[in-house]
Structures are given as structure tokens and as C-alpha cells.
A tleap script that builds the chain and sets N, CA, C and O, in Angstrom:
source leaprc.protein.ff14SB
mol = sequence {
  NMET ALA TRP LEU LEU LEU VAL LEU SER GLY
  LEU LEU GLU SER VAL TRP ALA LEU ALA LEU
  SER ALA SER HIE GLY PHE THR ARG LEU TRP
  PRO SER LEU ILE PHE ALA VAL GLY LEU ALA
  LEU SER MET SER GLY LEU ALA PHE ALA LEU
  ARG SER ILE PRO VAL GLY THR GLY TYR ALA
  VAL TRP VAL GLY ILE GLY ALA VAL GLY THR
  ALA VAL ALA GLY MET ALA TRP PHE GLY GLU
  SER ALA SER VAL ALA LYS VAL VAL CYS LEU
  LEU LEU ILE VAL SER GLY ILE VAL GLY LEU
  LYS LEU LEU CHIE
}
set mol.1.N position { -184.667 -15.976 -39.692 }
set mol.1.CA position { -183.427 -16.678 -40.396 }
set mol.1.C position { -182.506 -15.228 -40.783 }
set mol.1.O position { -181.299 -15.045 -40.624 }
set mol.2.N position { -183.407 -14.417 -41.269 }
set mol.2.CA position { -182.444 -13.239 -41.762 }
set mol.2.C position { -181.701 -12.500 -40.698 }
set mol.2.O position { -180.655 -11.912 -40.972 }
set mol.3.N position { -182.235 -12.510 -39.417 }
set mol.3.CA position { -181.695 -11.504 -38.308 }
set mol.3.C position { -180.388 -12.591 -37.922 }
set mol.3.O position { -179.277 -12.185 -37.580 }
set mol.4.N position { -180.705 -13.837 -38.034 }
set mol.4.CA position { -179.404 -14.685 -37.376 }
set mol.4.C position { -178.310 -14.435 -38.599 }
set mol.4.O position { -177.094 -14.392 -38.408 }
set mol.5.N position { -178.816 -14.310 -39.611 }
set mol.5.CA position { -177.785 -14.268 -40.751 }
set mol.5.C position { -177.097 -12.768 -40.632 }
set mol.5.O position { -175.875 -12.691 -40.758 }
set mol.6.N position { -177.744 -11.782 -40.431 }
set mol.6.CA position { -177.344 -10.417 -40.066 }
set mol.6.C position { -176.375 -10.372 -38.925 }
set mol.6.O position { -175.314 -9.748 -38.943 }
set mol.7.N position { -176.791 -11.021 -38.027 }
set mol.7.CA position { -175.724 -11.042 -36.697 }
set mol.7.C position { -174.399 -11.733 -36.980 }
set mol.7.O position { -173.333 -11.270 -36.573 }
set mol.8.N position { -174.503 -12.983 -37.773 }
set mol.8.CA position { -173.241 -13.667 -37.985 }
set mol.8.C position { -172.559 -12.737 -39.055 }
set mol.8.O position { -171.359 -12.503 -38.917 }
set mol.9.N position { -173.087 -12.320 -39.864 }
set mol.9.CA position { -172.219 -11.239 -40.814 }
set mol.9.C position { -171.688 -10.042 -40.264 }
set mol.9.O position { -170.703 -9.522 -40.789 }
set mol.10.N position { -172.268 -9.519 -39.202 }
set mol.10.CA position { -171.827 -8.360 -38.377 }
set mol.10.C position { -170.488 -9.136 -37.574 }
set mol.10.O position { -169.441 -8.495 -37.483 }
set mol.11.N position { -170.551 -10.279 -37.103 }
set mol.11.CA position { -169.637 -10.891 -36.292 }
set mol.11.C position { -168.244 -11.072 -37.271 }
set mol.11.O position { -167.093 -10.895 -36.871 }
set mol.12.N position { -168.615 -11.439 -38.551 }
set mol.12.CA position { -167.582 -11.614 -39.611 }
set mol.12.C position { -167.037 -10.257 -39.931 }
set mol.12.O position { -165.900 -10.208 -40.401 }
set mol.13.N position { -167.677 -9.198 -39.743 }
set mol.13.CA position { -167.261 -7.967 -39.992 }
set mol.13.C position { -165.859 -7.463 -39.187 }
set mol.13.O position { -164.915 -6.784 -39.590 }
set mol.14.N position { -166.190 -8.223 -37.596 }
set mol.14.CA position { -165.128 -8.117 -36.763 }
set mol.14.C position { -163.936 -8.907 -37.383 }
set mol.14.O position { -162.842 -8.342 -37.379 }
set mol.15.N position { -164.040 -10.200 -37.932 }
set mol.15.CA position { -163.002 -10.916 -38.292 }
set mol.15.C position { -162.310 -10.279 -39.368 }
set mol.15.O position { -161.081 -10.354 -39.388 }
set mol.16.N position { -162.987 -9.598 -40.358 }
set mol.16.CA position { -162.343 -9.027 -41.452 }
set mol.16.C position { -161.566 -7.828 -41.041 }
set mol.16.O position { -160.428 -7.639 -41.471 }
set mol.17.N position { -162.167 -6.998 -40.201 }
set mol.17.CA position { -161.475 -5.705 -39.856 }
set mol.17.C position { -160.068 -6.153 -38.788 }
set mol.17.O position { -158.983 -5.573 -38.816 }
set mol.18.N position { -160.388 -7.198 -37.977 }
set mol.18.CA position { -159.148 -7.550 -37.410 }
set mol.18.C position { -157.876 -8.098 -38.274 }
set mol.18.O position { -156.704 -7.774 -38.087 }
set mol.19.N position { -158.328 -8.924 -39.176 }
set mol.19.CA position { -157.470 -9.663 -40.176 }
set mol.19.C position { -156.962 -8.640 -41.159 }
set mol.19.O position { -156.035 -8.918 -41.920 }
set mol.20.N position { -157.582 -7.397 -41.158 }
set mol.20.CA position { -156.918 -6.454 -41.889 }
set mol.20.C position { -155.777 -5.685 -41.375 }
set mol.20.O position { -154.781 -5.277 -41.973 }
set mol.21.N position { -156.168 -5.554 -39.981 }
set mol.21.CA position { -155.072 -4.796 -39.298 }
set mol.21.C position { -153.548 -5.742 -39.175 }
set mol.21.O position { -152.383 -5.346 -39.144 }
set mol.22.N position { -154.154 -7.208 -39.121 }
set mol.22.CA position { -152.926 -8.059 -38.858 }
set mol.22.C position { -152.272 -8.232 -40.383 }
set mol.22.O position { -151.144 -8.711 -40.497 }
set mol.23.N position { -152.909 -7.889 -41.343 }
set mol.23.CA position { -152.197 -8.125 -42.584 }
set mol.23.C position { -151.074 -7.154 -43.040 }
set mol.23.O position { -150.344 -7.316 -44.018 }
set mol.24.N position { -151.057 -5.938 -42.015 }
set mol.24.CA position { -149.881 -5.063 -42.270 }
set mol.24.C position { -149.862 -4.537 -43.623 }
set mol.24.O position { -148.820 -4.506 -44.277 }
set mol.25.N position { -151.100 -4.078 -44.114 }
set mol.25.CA position { -151.044 -3.566 -45.538 }
set mol.25.C position { -151.061 -4.601 -46.464 }
set mol.25.O position { -150.570 -4.326 -47.559 }
set mol.26.N position { -151.568 -5.895 -46.282 }
set mol.26.CA position { -151.697 -6.914 -47.141 }
set mol.26.C position { -150.200 -7.317 -47.475 }
set mol.26.O position { -150.046 -7.752 -48.617 }
set mol.27.N position { -149.250 -7.258 -46.800 }
set mol.27.CA position { -147.885 -7.922 -46.729 }
set mol.27.C position { -147.597 -9.153 -46.142 }
set mol.27.O position { -146.500 -9.709 -46.196 }
set mol.28.N position { -148.892 -9.698 -45.412 }
set mol.28.CA position { -148.779 -10.993 -44.773 }
set mol.28.C position { -150.059 -11.768 -45.276 }
set mol.28.O position { -151.240 -11.425 -45.214 }
set mol.29.N position { -149.391 -13.097 -45.878 }
set mol.29.CA position { -150.501 -13.929 -46.707 }
set mol.29.C position { -151.825 -14.433 -45.805 }
set mol.29.O position { -152.949 -14.113 -46.194 }
set mol.30.N position { -151.664 -15.188 -44.654 }
set mol.30.CA position { -152.985 -15.652 -43.938 }
set mol.30.C position { -153.848 -14.481 -43.526 }
set mol.30.O position { -155.060 -14.449 -43.744 }
set mol.31.N position { -153.079 -13.388 -42.838 }
set mol.31.CA position { -154.172 -12.533 -42.502 }
set mol.31.C position { -154.921 -11.883 -43.819 }
set mol.31.O position { -156.141 -11.721 -43.797 }
set mol.32.N position { -154.219 -11.562 -44.837 }
set mol.32.CA position { -154.623 -11.160 -46.157 }
set mol.32.C position { -155.833 -12.164 -46.634 }
set mol.32.O position { -156.879 -11.662 -47.045 }
set mol.33.N position { -155.711 -13.269 -46.587 }
set mol.33.CA position { -156.567 -14.373 -46.984 }
set mol.33.C position { -157.972 -14.412 -45.893 }
set mol.33.O position { -159.108 -14.674 -46.289 }
set mol.34.N position { -157.704 -14.174 -44.818 }
set mol.34.CA position { -158.922 -14.337 -43.825 }
set mol.34.C position { -159.446 -13.041 -43.977 }
set mol.34.O position { -160.612 -12.960 -43.589 }
set mol.35.N position { -158.905 -11.879 -44.468 }
set mol.35.CA position { -159.801 -10.710 -44.738 }
set mol.35.C position { -160.566 -10.847 -45.681 }
set mol.35.O position { -161.744 -10.517 -45.545 }
set mol.36.N position { -160.077 -11.388 -46.921 }
set mol.36.CA position { -160.680 -11.721 -48.101 }
set mol.36.C position { -161.911 -12.380 -48.162 }
set mol.36.O position { -162.842 -12.034 -48.889 }
set mol.37.N position { -161.911 -13.476 -47.277 }
set mol.37.CA position { -162.930 -14.601 -47.194 }
set mol.37.C position { -163.963 -14.160 -46.273 }
set mol.37.O position { -165.144 -14.484 -46.397 }
set mol.38.N position { -163.454 -13.330 -45.235 }
set mol.38.CA position { -164.339 -12.942 -44.317 }
set mol.38.C position { -165.098 -11.677 -44.740 }
set mol.38.O position { -166.218 -11.488 -44.266 }
set mol.39.N position { -164.515 -10.722 -45.678 }
set mol.39.CA position { -165.289 -9.831 -46.372 }
set mol.39.C position { -166.162 -10.497 -47.030 }
set mol.39.O position { -167.339 -10.301 -46.728 }
set mol.40.N position { -165.906 -11.285 -47.908 }
set mol.40.CA position { -166.933 -11.893 -48.860 }
set mol.40.C position { -168.149 -12.689 -48.211 }
set mol.40.O position { -169.225 -12.843 -48.788 }
set mol.41.N position { -167.886 -13.118 -47.093 }
set mol.41.CA position { -168.979 -13.910 -46.567 }
set mol.41.C position { -169.780 -12.962 -45.767 }
set mol.41.O position { -170.996 -13.112 -45.641 }
set mol.42.N position { -168.983 -11.772 -45.101 }
set mol.42.CA position { -169.740 -10.988 -44.313 }
set mol.42.C position { -170.522 -9.975 -45.403 }
set mol.42.O position { -171.545 -9.476 -44.933 }
set mol.43.N position { -170.260 -9.659 -46.543 }
set mol.43.CA position { -170.884 -9.101 -47.454 }
set mol.43.C position { -172.036 -9.648 -47.964 }
set mol.43.O position { -173.119 -9.082 -48.114 }
set mol.44.N position { -171.669 -11.041 -48.281 }
set mol.44.CA position { -172.857 -12.020 -48.915 }
set mol.44.C position { -174.042 -11.995 -48.017 }
set mol.44.O position { -175.194 -11.778 -48.393 }
set mol.45.N position { -173.627 -12.257 -46.686 }
set mol.45.CA position { -174.697 -12.572 -45.718 }
set mol.45.C position { -175.500 -11.486 -45.370 }
set mol.45.O position { -176.659 -11.686 -45.007 }
set mol.46.N position { -174.956 -10.177 -45.445 }
set mol.46.CA position { -175.520 -8.798 -45.342 }
set mol.46.C position { -176.670 -8.704 -46.252 }
set mol.46.O position { -177.816 -8.440 -45.887 }
set mol.47.N position { -176.223 -8.983 -47.700 }
set mol.47.CA position { -176.840 -8.879 -49.000 }
set mol.47.C position { -178.144 -9.772 -48.671 }
set mol.47.O position { -179.277 -9.289 -48.681 }
set mol.48.N position { -177.900 -10.972 -48.412 }
set mol.48.CA position { -179.052 -11.886 -48.310 }
set mol.48.C position { -180.007 -11.390 -47.115 }
set mol.48.O position { -181.217 -11.430 -47.339 }
set mol.49.N position { -179.611 -10.974 -45.993 }
set mol.49.CA position { -180.335 -10.487 -45.017 }
set mol.49.C position { -181.129 -9.391 -45.437 }
set mol.49.O position { -182.297 -9.314 -45.056 }
set mol.50.N position { -180.582 -8.450 -46.251 }
set mol.50.CA position { -181.356 -7.244 -46.486 }
set mol.50.C position { -182.452 -7.592 -47.471 }
set mol.50.O position { -183.213 -6.652 -47.702 }
set mol.51.N position { -182.711 -8.728 -48.106 }
set mol.51.CA position { -183.790 -9.149 -48.766 }
set mol.51.C position { -185.199 -8.931 -47.884 }
set mol.51.O position { -186.244 -8.594 -48.440 }
set mol.52.N position { -185.105 -9.153 -46.511 }
set mol.52.CA position { -186.272 -9.064 -45.877 }
set mol.52.C position { -186.038 -8.021 -44.607 }
set mol.52.O position { -186.963 -7.811 -43.822 }
set mol.53.N position { -184.820 -7.419 -44.463 }
set mol.53.CA position { -184.737 -6.439 -43.430 }
set mol.53.C position { -184.379 -5.003 -44.063 }
set mol.53.O position { -183.293 -4.883 -44.630 }
set mol.54.N position { -185.083 -4.130 -43.999 }
set mol.54.CA position { -185.016 -2.727 -44.465 }
set mol.54.C position { -183.511 -2.530 -44.516 }
set mol.54.O position { -182.815 -3.014 -43.623 }
set mol.55.N position { -183.025 -1.908 -45.423 }
set mol.55.CA position { -181.289 -1.519 -45.577 }
set mol.55.C position { -181.154 -0.514 -44.420 }
set mol.55.O position { -180.142 -0.768 -43.768 }
set mol.56.N position { -181.759 0.420 -44.004 }
set mol.56.CA position { -181.136 1.334 -42.968 }
set mol.56.C position { -181.205 0.646 -41.460 }
set mol.56.O position { -180.473 1.132 -40.598 }
set mol.57.N position { -181.981 -0.362 -41.150 }
set mol.57.CA position { -181.881 -1.012 -40.043 }
set mol.57.C position { -180.886 -2.048 -40.197 }
set mol.57.O position { -180.214 -2.347 -39.210 }
set mol.58.N position { -180.658 -2.763 -41.537 }
set mol.58.CA position { -179.919 -3.947 -41.415 }
set mol.58.C position { -178.527 -3.460 -41.545 }
set mol.58.O position { -177.662 -4.154 -41.011 }
set mol.59.N position { -178.126 -2.263 -42.231 }
set mol.59.CA position { -176.898 -1.739 -42.354 }
set mol.59.C position { -176.318 -1.277 -40.881 }
set mol.59.O position { -175.155 -1.501 -40.547 }
set mol.60.N position { -177.287 -0.598 -40.038 }
set mol.60.CA position { -176.808 -0.055 -38.862 }
set mol.60.C position { -176.655 -1.262 -37.899 }
set mol.60.O position { -175.708 -1.207 -37.114 }
set mol.61.N position { -177.439 -2.305 -37.863 }
set mol.61.CA position { -177.220 -3.447 -37.133 }
set mol.61.C position { -175.870 -4.078 -37.488 }
set mol.61.O position { -175.132 -4.509 -36.602 }
set mol.62.N position { -175.586 -4.124 -38.636 }
set mol.62.CA position { -174.532 -4.980 -39.065 }
set mol.62.C position { -173.060 -4.279 -38.777 }
set mol.62.O position { -172.026 -4.856 -38.439 }
set mol.63.N position { -173.261 -2.906 -39.003 }
set mol.63.CA position { -172.031 -2.025 -38.708 }
set mol.63.C position { -171.807 -1.971 -37.108 }
set mol.63.O position { -170.684 -1.906 -36.609 }
set mol.64.N position { -172.822 -1.999 -36.478 }
set mol.64.CA position { -172.766 -1.862 -34.976 }
set mol.64.C position { -172.252 -3.225 -34.311 }
set mol.64.O position { -171.341 -3.148 -33.488 }
set mol.65.N position { -172.686 -4.208 -34.568 }
set mol.65.CA position { -172.360 -5.545 -34.169 }
set mol.65.C position { -170.840 -5.657 -34.587 }
set mol.65.O position { -170.059 -6.086 -33.738 }
set mol.66.N position { -170.318 -5.268 -35.952 }
set mol.66.CA position { -168.877 -5.315 -36.387 }
set mol.66.C position { -168.166 -4.357 -35.399 }
set mol.66.O position { -167.250 -4.765 -34.685 }
set mol.67.N position { -168.632 -2.988 -35.370 }
set mol.67.CA position { -167.756 -1.890 -34.473 }
set mol.67.C position { -167.625 -2.486 -33.057 }
set mol.67.O position { -166.556 -2.300 -32.477 }
set mol.68.N position { -168.607 -3.189 -32.434 }
set mol.68.CA position { -168.671 -3.424 -30.851 }
set mol.68.C position { -167.706 -4.733 -30.886 }
set mol.68.O position { -166.732 -4.793 -30.135 }
set mol.69.N position { -168.020 -5.761 -31.781 }
set mol.69.CA position { -166.950 -6.760 -31.807 }
set mol.69.C position { -165.611 -6.598 -31.941 }
set mol.69.O position { -164.779 -7.189 -31.253 }
set mol.70.N position { -165.323 -5.665 -32.973 }
set mol.70.CA position { -163.922 -5.077 -33.123 }
set mol.70.C position { -163.080 -4.545 -31.835 }
set mol.70.O position { -161.951 -4.825 -31.430 }
set mol.71.N position { -164.131 -3.625 -31.336 }
set mol.71.CA position { -163.475 -3.057 -30.194 }
set mol.71.C position { -163.333 -3.922 -28.963 }
set mol.71.O position { -162.347 -3.819 -28.233 }
set mol.72.N position { -164.209 -4.684 -28.755 }
set mol.72.CA position { -164.130 -5.810 -27.719 }
set mol.72.C position { -162.809 -6.432 -27.769 }
set mol.72.O position { -162.027 -6.453 -26.818 }
set mol.73.N position { -162.577 -6.985 -29.034 }
set mol.73.CA position { -161.383 -7.982 -29.389 }
set mol.73.C position { -160.178 -7.210 -29.208 }
set mol.73.O position { -159.221 -7.688 -28.597 }
set mol.74.N position { -160.156 -5.872 -29.774 }
set mol.74.CA position { -159.181 -5.021 -29.330 }
set mol.74.C position { -158.514 -4.830 -27.863 }
set mol.74.O position { -157.320 -4.846 -27.562 }
set mol.75.N position { -159.623 -4.651 -27.069 }
set mol.75.CA position { -159.627 -4.493 -25.704 }
set mol.75.C position { -159.214 -5.804 -24.842 }
set mol.75.O position { -158.546 -5.700 -23.814 }
set mol.76.N position { -159.641 -6.969 -25.319 }
set mol.76.CA position { -159.407 -8.427 -24.687 }
set mol.76.C position { -158.122 -8.747 -25.344 }
set mol.76.O position { -157.202 -9.069 -24.591 }
set mol.77.N position { -157.896 -8.714 -26.621 }
set mol.77.CA position { -156.652 -9.712 -27.053 }
set mol.77.C position { -155.597 -8.743 -27.499 }
set mol.77.O position { -154.464 -9.201 -27.647 }
set mol.78.N position { -155.823 -7.347 -27.757 }
set mol.78.CA position { -154.751 -6.526 -28.410 }
set mol.78.C position { -154.109 -5.279 -27.737 }
set mol.78.O position { -153.446 -4.403 -28.292 }
set mol.79.N position { -154.474 -5.393 -26.316 }
set mol.79.CA position { -153.920 -4.330 -25.467 }
set mol.79.C position { -154.702 -2.981 -25.569 }
set mol.79.O position { -154.113 -1.986 -25.146 }
set mol.80.N position { -155.867 -2.839 -26.044 }
set mol.80.CA position { -156.201 -1.645 -26.214 }
set mol.80.C position { -156.844 -1.295 -25.057 }
set mol.80.O position { -157.454 -2.207 -24.498 }
set mol.81.N position { -156.869 -0.005 -24.460 }
set mol.81.CA position { -157.233 0.481 -23.281 }
set mol.81.C position { -158.784 0.383 -23.295 }
set mol.81.O position { -159.485 0.586 -24.287 }
set mol.82.N position { -159.241 0.030 -22.000 }
set mol.82.CA position { -160.519 -0.132 -21.539 }
set mol.82.C position { -160.952 0.764 -20.596 }
set mol.82.O position { -160.301 0.805 -19.552 }
set mol.83.N position { -161.838 1.447 -20.708 }
set mol.83.CA position { -162.393 2.261 -19.383 }
set mol.83.C position { -163.786 2.109 -19.242 }
set mol.83.O position { -164.488 1.611 -20.122 }
set mol.84.N position { -164.207 2.521 -18.163 }
set mol.84.CA position { -165.702 2.352 -17.748 }
set mol.84.C position { -166.480 3.065 -18.781 }
set mol.84.O position { -167.538 2.576 -19.179 }
set mol.85.N position { -165.936 4.432 -19.348 }
set mol.85.CA position { -166.554 5.174 -20.375 }
set mol.85.C position { -166.706 4.416 -21.570 }
set mol.85.O position { -167.780 4.342 -22.167 }
set mol.86.N position { -165.609 3.825 -21.953 }
set mol.86.CA position { -165.807 3.087 -23.323 }
set mol.86.C position { -166.941 1.780 -23.169 }
set mol.86.O position { -167.852 1.536 -23.960 }
set mol.87.N position { -166.674 1.184 -22.180 }
set mol.87.CA position { -167.954 0.152 -22.038 }
set mol.87.C position { -169.339 0.454 -22.261 }
set mol.87.O position { -170.187 -0.134 -22.932 }
set mol.88.N position { -169.404 1.745 -21.390 }
set mol.88.CA position { -170.648 2.367 -21.440 }
set mol.88.C position { -171.113 2.597 -23.052 }
set mol.88.O position { -172.179 2.166 -23.492 }
set mol.89.N position { -170.176 3.312 -23.813 }
set mol.89.CA position { -170.500 3.673 -25.009 }
set mol.89.C position { -170.650 2.267 -25.807 }
set mol.89.O position { -171.463 2.343 -26.728 }
set mol.90.N position { -170.208 1.359 -25.689 }
set mol.90.CA position { -170.151 0.176 -26.434 }
set mol.90.C position { -171.472 -0.496 -26.052 }
set mol.90.O position { -172.057 -1.256 -26.823 }
set mol.91.N position { -171.853 -0.229 -25.004 }
set mol.91.CA position { -173.386 -0.878 -24.408 }
set mol.91.C position { -174.281 -0.077 -24.931 }
set mol.91.O position { -175.287 -0.669 -25.322 }
set mol.92.N position { -174.273 1.263 -25.102 }
set mol.92.CA position { -175.163 2.161 -25.971 }
set mol.92.C position { -175.196 1.683 -27.434 }
set mol.92.O position { -176.276 1.753 -28.020 }
set mol.93.N position { -174.220 1.251 -28.016 }
set mol.93.CA position { -174.307 0.825 -29.404 }
set mol.93.C position { -175.246 -0.525 -29.381 }
set mol.93.O position { -176.165 -0.713 -30.178 }
set mol.94.N position { -174.896 -1.357 -28.424 }
set mol.94.CA position { -175.685 -2.652 -28.378 }
set mol.94.C position { -177.000 -2.404 -27.709 }
set mol.94.O position { -177.705 -3.402 -27.560 }
set mol.95.N position { -177.390 -1.436 -27.346 }
set mol.95.CA position { -178.690 -1.025 -26.820 }
set mol.95.C position { -179.640 -0.477 -28.038 }
set mol.95.O position { -180.849 -0.708 -28.078 }
set mol.96.N position { -178.951 0.259 -28.994 }
set mol.96.CA position { -179.547 0.843 -30.100 }
set mol.96.C position { -179.580 -0.535 -30.937 }
set mol.96.O position { -180.711 -0.697 -31.395 }
set mol.97.N position { -178.819 -1.435 -31.235 }
set mol.97.CA position { -179.092 -2.650 -32.028 }
set mol.97.C position { -180.305 -3.484 -31.627 }
set mol.97.O position { -181.152 -3.834 -32.448 }
set mol.98.N position { -180.358 -3.818 -30.197 }
set mol.98.CA position { -181.478 -4.378 -29.720 }
set mol.98.C position { -182.670 -3.389 -29.818 }
set mol.98.O position { -183.789 -3.895 -29.904 }
set mol.99.N position { -182.592 -2.446 -29.817 }
set mol.99.CA position { -183.935 -1.467 -30.134 }
set mol.99.C position { -184.361 -1.281 -31.560 }
set mol.99.O position { -185.507 -0.931 -31.844 }
set mol.100.N position { -183.393 -1.527 -32.492 }
set mol.100.CA position { -183.626 -1.638 -33.776 }
set mol.100.C position { -184.219 -2.941 -34.045 }
set mol.100.O position { -185.008 -2.978 -34.988 }
set mol.101.N position { -184.006 -3.959 -33.436 }
set mol.101.CA position { -184.599 -5.347 -33.755 }
set mol.101.C position { -185.718 -5.345 -33.166 }
set mol.101.O position { -186.559 -6.053 -33.721 }
set mol.102.N position { -186.111 -4.715 -32.072 }
set mol.102.CA position { -187.474 -4.797 -31.356 }
set mol.102.C position { -188.438 -3.852 -32.038 }
set mol.102.O position { -189.639 -4.010 -31.820 }
set mol.103.N position { -188.027 -2.878 -32.847 }
set mol.103.CA position { -188.891 -1.897 -33.569 }
set mol.103.C position { -189.017 -2.440 -34.934 }
set mol.103.O position { -189.732 -1.803 -35.707 }
set mol.104.N position { -188.416 -3.553 -35.375 }
set mol.104.CA position { -188.400 -3.902 -36.814 }
set mol.104.C position { -189.821 -4.770 -36.871 }
set mol.104.O position { -190.201 -5.263 -37.933 }
savepdb mol mol.pdb
quit
């Protein structure tokens, strides 16, 4: 259950990161609210997951999922450049996340 919560919290990290960008420095109401709620839920989920997952592993997985999710969303929906090299680098992060789970 802790791992599922950690993965969901990592996905929520992408939500709040994207909302932060869309808020334009907290000048837009709805993206700012989505940021605040996403951040609170993401941090809460991380906190609960860290009850049974070591902090180093949990934090690395949380950040990795958030980073990959945000980068993929940027490429898919916001016109950020995508290249084979970028995709390979993202896959390396994913492989690190999987490795941390397998070694836990």
C-alpha cells in the first residue's frame, strides 16, 4: 500500500509542478488552487509512505516519478522539444525507480 501511495504522490508532484507553471507566479486563481491542493496531497502521501519505506528510497522514487511525469507532460502537451536522447534519459530515471523498488 505504501508503494502505491508513493507512486500516486509522485504523480501528484507532476500535477502541482505543472499547475505552478500555469499559475504565472500565482497570478491565476485556478492553477494556484490546483497547485496548493496538489502540493498538500503529494506531500501528505509522501509522508505516509515514508512510514514504511526508507526516506532515501522514498524520496528518490517520489522525485523521479514527478520529474519524469512533468517532463513527459511538457513534451506531450506544452510543445517542449522531445528527442531520442531525452527519452533515453527519462527511461534511465524510470529504470532507477524500478531498481529501487526491486532492491527494497
